[in-house]
Residue, then its C-alpha position, 0 to 999 in steps of 0.5 A: m500499500h502507497h502512503n502520501s508523505e506529509s508534503e503531498v496533498s491528494a486531489n480530493a481533499p481539502a488541504k486543511i479539514l474545518r470541522v463543521p459545528n452539529k449542535p446538539k450533535t444530530p446524526n445525519r439523514v440521507i434522502r434521495v433527490d432529483d438534482d433539479l429539485w434539490r437545486d430549486y429547493g435550495e434557492a427557494c430556501e435562500a430566497e426565504g432567508t431558511s436553510k434545506s436542513d432547516d427547512l426540512r425539520a420545520h415540515m417534519a415537525r409540523k407534519v408530526r404535529a398534525y399526526k398527533r393531532r389526528q391520532q388524539r382525536t381517533v383516540g378521543d372518539t373511541d373513549e365516549 
């Protein structure tokens, strides 16, 4: 196996690796999205002053709240 010396830099690696802050250290998730949709979504989020990640989290939170409200109504209907 060939090892690079300290003076060599890989063509695919940045000269300096920066640590990206991730508070509160949430895990990364992988989703499949068409390139055109992802680009346009990024433009729409930027125009609204938000990041794609923040917008997706907000959407997921709204969806979960709506789901839980529906579940509460269903449980409340069966209790009567």
